C-alpha positions as CSV (number, residue, x, y, z in Angstrom):
1,X,-12.3,-0.5,-12.1
2,X,-15.9,-1.1,-11.4
3,X,-17.4,-4.3,-9.9
4,X,-18.8,-5.2,-13.3
5,X,-15.3,-4.8,-14.9
6,X,-13.7,-6.9,-12.2
7,X,-16.3,-9.7,-12.8
8,X,-15.7,-9.6,-16.5
9,X,-11.9,-9.8,-15.9
10,X,-12.4,-12.8,-13.6
11,X,-14.5,-14.6,-16.2
12,X,-11.9,-13.9,-18.9
13,X,-9.1,-15.0,-16.6
14,X,-10.9,-18.4,-16.2
15,X,-12.2,-18.8,-19.7
16,X,-9.2,-17.7,-21.7
17,X,-6.8,-20.4,-20.3
18,X,-9.5,-23.1,-21.0
19,X,-9.8,-21.9,-24.5
20,X,-6.0,-21.9,-25.0
21,X,-5.8,-25.3,-23.5
22,X,-8.5,-26.5,-25.9
23,X,-6.6,-25.1,-28.9
24,X,-3.3,-26.6,-27.7
25,X,-5.1,-30.0,-27.2
26,X,-6.5,-29.9,-30.7
27,X,-3.1,-29.2,-32.2
28,X,-1.3,-31.8,-30.0
29,X,-3.9,-34.6,-30.5
30,X,-4.8,-33.9,-34.1
31,X,-5.0,-37.3,-36.0
32,X,-2.3,-38.2,-38.4
33,X,-4.7,-39.0,-41.2
34,X,-3.0,-42.3,-41.9
35,X,-5.0,-45.3,-43.0
36,X,-5.0,-48.0,-40.3
37,X,-4.5,-51.7,-41.1
38,X,-7.4,-53.6,-39.6
39,X,-7.0,-57.0,-41.3
40,X,-10.3,-56.6,-43.1
41,X,-10.2,-58.0,-46.6
42,X,-11.7,-55.4,-48.9
43,X,-14.2,-56.9,-51.3
44,X,-14.9,-55.2,-54.6
45,X,-18.6,-54.4,-54.1
46,X,-21.1,-51.7,-54.8
47,X,-24.3,-50.8,-53.0
48,X,-26.8,-49.5,-55.5
49,X,-30.4,-48.7,-54.7
50,X,-33.3,-50.6,-56.4
51,X,-37.1,-50.6,-56.7
52,X,-39.0,-53.7,-55.9
53,X,-41.1,-55.1,-58.8
54,X,-42.5,-58.1,-57.1
55,X,-41.9,-60.4,-54.1
56,X,-43.0,-63.9,-53.2
57,X,-42.7,-66.0,-50.0
58,X,-42.4,-69.8,-49.8
59,X,-41.4,-72.4,-47.3
60,X,-37.9,-73.7,-47.2
61,X,-36.5,-76.7,-45.2
62,X,-35.2,-75.9,-41.8
63,X,-31.4,-76.0,-41.1
64,X,-29.4,-76.5,-37.9
65,X,-28.9,-72.8,-37.5
66,X,-32.7,-72.3,-37.5
67,X,-33.3,-74.2,-34.3
68,X,-36.3,-73.1,-32.2
69,X,-35.9,-72.0,-28.5
70,X,-36.6,-75.6,-27.4
71,X,-33.7,-77.0,-29.5
72,X,-35.9,-78.6,-32.2
73,X,-35.4,-77.9,-35.9
74,X,-38.5,-76.4,-37.6
75,X,-39.9,-78.3,-40.6
76,X,-39.8,-75.2,-42.7
77,X,-38.7,-71.5,-42.5
78,X,-40.1,-68.7,-44.6
79,X,-38.0,-67.7,-47.7
80,X,-38.7,-64.5,-49.6
81,X,-37.4,-63.7,-53.1
82,X,-37.8,-60.4,-54.8
83,X,-37.4,-59.0,-58.3
84,X,-36.0,-55.5,-58.3
85,X,-35.0,-52.9,-60.9
86,X,-31.7,-51.2,-60.1
87,X,-32.0,-47.4,-59.9
88,X,-28.5,-46.2,-59.4
89,X,-24.9,-46.9,-60.6
90,X,-23.8,-48.2,-63.9
91,X,-26.3,-51.1,-63.6
92,X,-29.3,-48.8,-63.5
93,X,-32.3,-50.3,-65.3
94,X,-31.1,-53.9,-64.8
95,X,-33.6,-56.3,-63.3
96,X,-32.2,-58.7,-60.7
97,X,-33.6,-61.4,-58.4
98,X,-32.3,-61.8,-54.8
99,X,-33.2,-63.6,-51.6
100,X,-34.4,-61.4,-48.7
101,X,-33.6,-62.2,-45.0
102,X,-35.9,-64.6,-43.1
103,X,-37.2,-61.6,-41.1
104,X,-38.5,-59.9,-44.3
105,X,-41.8,-61.1,-45.7
106,X,-43.3,-60.5,-49.1
107,X,-45.9,-58.3,-47.4
108,X,-43.0,-56.0,-46.4
109,X,-42.0,-55.5,-50.0
110,X,-44.9,-54.2,-52.0
111,X,-44.1,-53.0,-55.6
112,X,-42.2,-49.7,-55.5
113,X,-40.4,-50.3,-52.2
114,X,-37.0,-48.8,-52.2
115,X,-34.2,-51.2,-51.2
116,X,-30.4,-51.3,-51.2
117,X,-28.7,-54.3,-52.8
118,X,-25.1,-55.3,-52.7
119,X,-23.3,-56.1,-56.0
120,X,-20.2,-58.2,-55.8
121,X,-18.3,-57.5,-59.0
122,X,-17.1,-60.3,-61.2
123,X,-13.5,-61.4,-61.0
124,X,-11.3,-63.8,-63.0
125,X,-12.6,-66.7,-60.9
126,X,-16.0,-65.6,-59.6
127,X,-19.1,-64.3,-61.5
128,X,-21.0,-61.2,-60.6
129,X,-23.4,-61.8,-57.6
130,X,-26.3,-59.7,-56.4
131,X,-27.6,-59.9,-52.8
132,X,-29.9,-58.2,-50.4
133,X,-28.4,-55.5,-48.2
134,X,-31.2,-53.4,-46.5
135,X,-34.2,-51.2,-47.0
136,X,-33.4,-47.8,-48.4
137,X,-34.3,-45.3,-45.6
138,X,-32.7,-42.1,-47.1
139,X,-36.0,-40.5,-48.1
140,X,-38.0,-41.0,-44.8
141,X,-35.0,-40.1,-42.7
142,X,-34.3,-37.0,-44.8
143,X,-37.9,-35.9,-44.5
144,X,-37.8,-36.4,-40.8
145,X,-34.6,-34.4,-40.5
146,X,-36.2,-31.6,-42.5
147,X,-39.3,-31.6,-40.3
148,X,-37.1,-31.4,-37.2
149,X,-35.1,-28.4,-38.7
150,X,-38.4,-26.7,-39.8
151,X,-40.0,-27.1,-36.3
152,X,-36.8,-25.8,-34.6
153,X,-36.6,-22.7,-36.9
154,X,-40.3,-22.0,-36.7
155,X,-40.3,-22.0,-32.9
156,X,-36.9,-20.6,-32.1
157,X,-36.3,-18.4,-35.1
158,X,-32.7,-17.3,-35.8
159,X,-31.5,-18.8,-32.6
160,X,-32.8,-22.1,-33.8
161,X,-30.9,-21.7,-37.1
162,X,-27.7,-21.0,-35.1
163,X,-28.4,-24.0,-32.9
164,X,-28.7,-26.3,-36.0
165,X,-25.5,-24.8,-37.4
166,X,-23.8,-25.5,-34.1
167,X,-25.1,-29.1,-34.1
168,X,-23.6,-29.6,-37.6
169,X,-20.2,-28.2,-36.5
170,X,-20.3,-30.4,-33.4
171,X,-20.5,-33.5,-35.6
172,X,-17.8,-32.1,-37.8
173,X,-15.5,-32.0,-34.7
174,X,-16.5,-35.6,-33.8
175,X,-15.9,-36.9,-37.4
176,X,-12.7,-35.0,-38.2
177,X,-11.0,-34.9,-34.8
178,X,-12.5,-37.2,-32.1
179,X,-13.0,-40.5,-34.0
180,X,-9.7,-40.3,-36.1
181,X,-7.7,-39.4,-33.0
182,X,-9.1,-42.3,-31.0
183,X,-8.2,-44.7,-33.9
184,X,-4.7,-43.1,-33.9
185,X,-4.3,-44.3,-30.3
186,X,-4.4,-40.9,-28.6
187,X,-5.3,-40.8,-24.9
188,X,-9.0,-41.4,-25.1
189,X,-10.1,-39.4,-22.0
190,X,-8.0,-36.4,-22.9
191,X,-9.2,-36.5,-26.5
192,X,-12.8,-36.7,-25.3
193,X,-12.3,-33.7,-23.0
194,X,-10.6,-31.6,-25.7
195,X,-13.3,-32.4,-28.2
196,X,-16.1,-31.7,-25.7
197,X,-14.6,-28.4,-24.8
198,X,-14.3,-27.4,-28.4
199,X,-17.9,-28.4,-29.1
200,X,-19.2,-26.4,-26.1
201,X,-17.3,-23.2,-27.1
202,X,-18.8,-23.4,-30.6
203,X,-22.3,-24.5,-29.7
204,X,-23.0,-22.2,-26.8
205,X,-21.6,-19.0,-28.2
206,X,-23.1,-19.7,-31.6
207,X,-26.6,-20.5,-30.4
208,X,-26.8,-17.9,-27.5
209,X,-24.3,-15.2,-28.5
210,X,-21.3,-13.7,-26.7
211,X,-22.5,-12.5,-23.3
212,X,-21.8,-12.9,-19.6
213,X,-24.8,-15.1,-19.3
214,X,-23.5,-17.5,-22.0
215,X,-20.1,-17.5,-20.4
216,X,-21.6,-18.4,-17.1
217,X,-23.3,-21.4,-18.6
218,X,-20.1,-22.4,-20.4
219,X,-18.2,-22.3,-17.1
220,X,-20.9,-24.4,-15.4
221,X,-20.7,-26.9,-18.3
222,X,-16.9,-27.1,-18.1
223,X,-17.1,-27.7,-14.3
224,X,-19.7,-30.5,-14.9
225,X,-17.5,-32.1,-17.5
226,X,-14.5,-32.0,-15.1
227,X,-16.6,-33.7,-12.4
228,X,-17.9,-36.3,-14.8
229,X,-14.4,-37.2,-16.0
230,X,-13.0,-37.4,-12.5
231,X,-15.9,-39.6,-11.3
232,X,-15.7,-41.7,-14.4
233,X,-12.0,-42.5,-13.7
234,X,-12.8,-43.5,-10.1
235,X,-15.9,-45.6,-11.1
236,X,-14.1,-47.4,-14.0
237,X,-11.2,-48.5,-11.7
238,X,-13.4,-49.3,-8.7
239,X,-15.9,-51.4,-10.7
240,X,-13.2,-53.0,-13.0
241,X,-14.9,-51.7,-16.1
242,X,-12.8,-52.8,-19.1
243,X,-14.8,-51.2,-21.9
244,X,-15.0,-54.5,-23.8
245,X,-18.3,-55.9,-22.5
246,X,-20.2,-55.9,-25.8
247,X,-19.6,-57.7,-29.2
248,X,-19.1,-54.3,-30.9
249,X,-16.4,-53.2,-28.5
250,X,-14.7,-56.6,-28.7
251,X,-14.7,-56.5,-32.5
252,X,-13.4,-52.9,-32.5
253,X,-10.6,-54.0,-30.2
254,X,-9.7,-56.9,-32.4
255,X,-9.7,-54.9,-35.6
256,X,-7.7,-52.0,-34.2
257,X,-5.3,-54.1,-32.1
258,X,-6.3,-52.1,-28.9
259,X,-6.9,-55.0,-26.6
260,X,-5.0,-53.2,-23.8
261,X,-7.2,-52.7,-20.8
262,X,-6.1,-49.1,-20.3
263,X,-6.9,-48.1,-23.9
264,X,-10.4,-49.6,-23.8
265,X,-11.2,-48.1,-20.4
266,X,-10.2,-44.7,-21.8
267,X,-12.6,-45.2,-24.6
268,X,-15.3,-45.9,-22.1
269,X,-14.4,-42.7,-20.3
270,X,-14.4,-40.7,-23.5
271,X,-18.0,-42.0,-24.1
272,X,-19.0,-40.9,-20.6
273,X,-17.8,-37.4,-21.2
274,X,-19.3,-37.1,-24.6
275,X,-22.7,-38.5,-23.4
276,X,-22.9,-35.8,-20.8
277,X,-22.6,-32.9,-23.2
278,X,-26.1,-32.4,-24.3
279,X,-27.9,-32.6,-21.0
280,X,-25.1,-30.4,-19.3
281,X,-25.6,-27.8,-22.0
282,X,-29.4,-27.9,-21.4
283,X,-29.3,-27.4,-17.6
284,X,-26.5,-24.9,-17.4
285,X,-28.0,-22.5,-20.0
286,X,-31.4,-22.9,-18.4
287,X,-30.0,-22.1,-14.9
288,X,-28.1,-19.1,-16.2
289,X,-31.1,-17.7,-18.0
290,X,-33.3,-18.3,-15.0
291,X,-31.1,-16.2,-12.8
292,X,-30.9,-13.4,-15.3
293,X,-34.7,-13.4,-15.6
294,X,-35.1,-13.4,-11.8
295,X,-32.7,-10.4,-11.7
296,X,-34.8,-8.7,-14.3
297,X,-38.0,-9.1,-12.3
298,X,-36.4,-7.9,-9.1
299,X,-33.3,-5.7,-9.9
300,X,-32.6,-5.1,-6.2
301,X,-32.5,-8.8,-5.2
302,X,-29.3,-9.7,-3.3
303,X,-27.0,-12.5,-4.5
304,X,-28.2,-15.0,-1.8
305,X,-31.9,-14.5,-2.8
306,X,-31.1,-15.0,-6.5
307,X,-29.2,-18.2,-5.7
308,X,-32.1,-19.5,-3.5
309,X,-34.7,-18.7,-6.1
310,X,-32.6,-20.1,-8.9
311,X,-32.0,-23.3,-7.0
312,X,-35.8,-23.8,-6.6
313,X,-36.0,-23.9,-10.4
314,X,-32.9,-26.1,-10.5
315,X,-34.3,-28.6,-8.1
316,X,-37.4,-29.1,-10.4
317,X,-35.0,-29.4,-13.3
318,X,-33.0,-32.0,-11.5
319,X,-36.1,-34.1,-10.8
320,X,-37.3,-34.0,-14.4
321,X,-33.8,-34.7,-15.8
322,X,-33.3,-37.8,-13.7
323,X,-36.4,-39.2,-15.2
324,X,-35.3,-38.2,-18.7
325,X,-32.0,-40.0,-18.4
326,X,-33.5,-43.1,-16.9
327,X,-36.3,-43.4,-19.4
328,X,-34.0,-42.7,-22.3
329,X,-31.8,-45.6,-21.3
330,X,-34.8,-47.9,-20.7
331,X,-36.2,-47.0,-24.2
332,X,-32.8,-47.6,-25.9
333,X,-32.3,-50.9,-24.0
334,X,-35.8,-52.3,-24.3
335,X,-34.7,-55.5,-26.2
336,X,-32.1,-56.2,-23.6
337,X,-34.6,-55.7,-20.8
338,X,-36.9,-58.1,-22.5
339,X,-34.1,-60.7,-22.7
340,X,-33.7,-60.4,-18.9
341,X,-37.3,-61.4,-18.6
342,X,-36.8,-64.3,-20.9
343,X,-33.6,-65.6,-19.3
344,X,-34.9,-65.0,-15.7
345,X,-31.4,-64.4,-14.3
346,X,-31.0,-63.0,-10.8
347,X,-31.4,-59.2,-11.0
348,X,-28.4,-58.3,-9.0
349,X,-26.2,-60.6,-11.0
350,X,-27.5,-59.3,-14.3
351,X,-27.1,-55.5,-13.6
352,X,-23.6,-56.0,-12.2
353,X,-22.4,-57.9,-15.4
354,X,-20.1,-56.0,-17.8
355,X,-22.5,-54.5,-20.3
356,X,-25.1,-53.4,-17.7
357,X,-22.4,-52.2,-15.3
358,X,-20.9,-49.9,-17.9
359,X,-24.3,-48.4,-18.9
360,X,-25.2,-47.9,-15.2
361,X,-21.9,-46.4,-14.4
362,X,-22.1,-44.1,-17.5
363,X,-25.6,-43.0,-16.5
364,X,-24.9,-42.4,-12.8
365,X,-21.6,-40.6,-13.3
366,X,-23.1,-38.4,-15.9
367,X,-26.1,-37.7,-13.7
368,X,-23.9,-36.8,-10.7
369,X,-21.9,-34.3,-12.9
370,X,-25.2,-32.9,-14.2
371,X,-26.7,-32.4,-10.7
372,X,-23.6,-30.7,-9.4
373,X,-23.4,-28.4,-12.4
374,X,-26.7,-26.9,-11.4
375,X,-25.7,-25.3,-8.1
376,X,-22.3,-24.4,-9.6
377,X,-23.9,-22.6,-12.5
378,X,-26.5,-20.9,-10.3
379,X,-23.8,-19.6,-7.9
380,X,-21.7,-18.3,-10.8
381,X,-24.7,-16.7,-12.4
382,X,-25.9,-15.0,-9.2
383,X,-22.4,-13.6,-8.6
384,X,-22.1,-12.3,-12.2
385,X,-25.5,-10.8,-12.6
386,X,-25.3,-8.9,-9.3
387,X,-22.1,-7.3,-10.4
388,X,-24.4,-5.0,-12.4
389,X,-25.4,-2.0,-10.3
390,X,-29.0,-2.3,-9.2
391,X,-29.9,1.2,-10.4
392,X,-28.5,0.7,-13.9
393,X,-31.1,-0.1,-16.5
394,X,-30.8,-1.7,-19.9
395,X,-31.7,0.3,-23.0
396,X,-35.0,-0.8,-24.6
397,X,-33.2,-2.8,-27.3
398,X,-34.6,-6.1,-28.4
399,X,-33.8,-8.6,-31.0
400,X,-34.1,-7.4,-34.6
401,X,-37.4,-7.8,-36.3
402,X,-39.6,-6.8,-33.3
403,X,-40.0,-3.3,-34.4
404,X,-38.8,-1.5,-31.2
405,X,-36.4,1.4,-31.4
406,X,-33.1,1.5,-29.5
407,X,-33.3,4.2,-26.9
408,X,-33.5,5.1,-23.3
409,X,-36.6,4.0,-21.4
410,X,-38.7,6.8,-19.9
411,X,-41.2,6.9,-17.1
412,X,-41.6,5.1,-13.8
413,X,-41.8,1.6,-15.4
414,X,-38.4,1.9,-17.1
415,X,-36.8,0.2,-14.1
416,X,-38.5,-3.1,-14.8
417,X,-36.2,-3.9,-17.7
418,X,-33.5,-6.6,-17.8
419,X,-30.0,-6.0,-16.5
420,X,-27.9,-3.9,-18.9
421,X,-25.1,-6.4,-19.6
422,X,-27.2,-9.3,-20.9
423,X,-25.6,-9.3,-24.3
424,X,-22.3,-7.7,-23.5
425,X,-19.2,-9.4,-24.7
426,X,-17.8,-11.8,-22.1
427,X,-14.2,-10.9,-22.7
């Protein structure tokens, strides 16, 4: 058995048990499909779309709930009414008049604006009622999604198409397995790990193909997820993170009856694992590709040199990723950060409170797993790529559509090609 065959066998010996464990976990944790009693009273209502015909604003008397920050009641608050023509459902064509929220002005509702209304159907004791629900955002969001898909495909080609398909399949896993299993009361951390593992198998191999390089990135991702999960457990217990620091999490606990601290902490940990998927996938595939490219440029480079050069790239990646994570959180939490300025609470007291502590722990734990995944992936990649004999050269095969013929390279420059195994099956 050659060194390359032994390396492939080792990769398979590590990866196959992980794949089997993922399949067993999916089967064992698969949701029951039962409808859960939440105590919510179902109201017979519809949500048709409508087109604004006209809108007017006027002043209404202030109420107690409209108090200003200084505690006083304003003399008046803006009230906006709109006339709209229903454009969907069995009431299409009907013209209705409803009140808009105080945050919506007549200038926000020019004729033709698409909105969503709520129609409470008539009962034996109550008449039919129409009310404002929200703006209709389906068209702009759909256009934005199509623009995103178009840009990805235009730049990345078929690999971009496969990446988009993988993204859709990932959300299928979340919608059909992860969320229902969590509502079923399955172990949240274990469910999160199984779902994340299944997503990574699908996304990485679908987008990047079956090769030792992709398998290297997958192993690095799995190692990073393991580190993230372990650190998350330690951080949650040490910092007494209960997972019920926000109004949304408290409402969820009330509706599902999961007020147990262990269950909510597990939900927090599942979120930590899931949040780390995207960035882990990014850095591991980048590091694996970097090592393969370094090997292609210097086929005789030893393993230690490839690791050192790869880590120089990895350190730059770490520095930029740290900024990415920090700024992404700051951007998403900008209203909360502004409230800190308004309340003028002590900084240390504020960031150690429940909601902030959870986000900080989630960010730091994910970042530690991310940083550690880079040297792990680089080391695995250097070991795998150097298993290919230095004198062996890859055939001049390229991706379809580039017009090159498959054949042996000739001449003194033939040795400058990539290592032969780049797209070989990993198992």
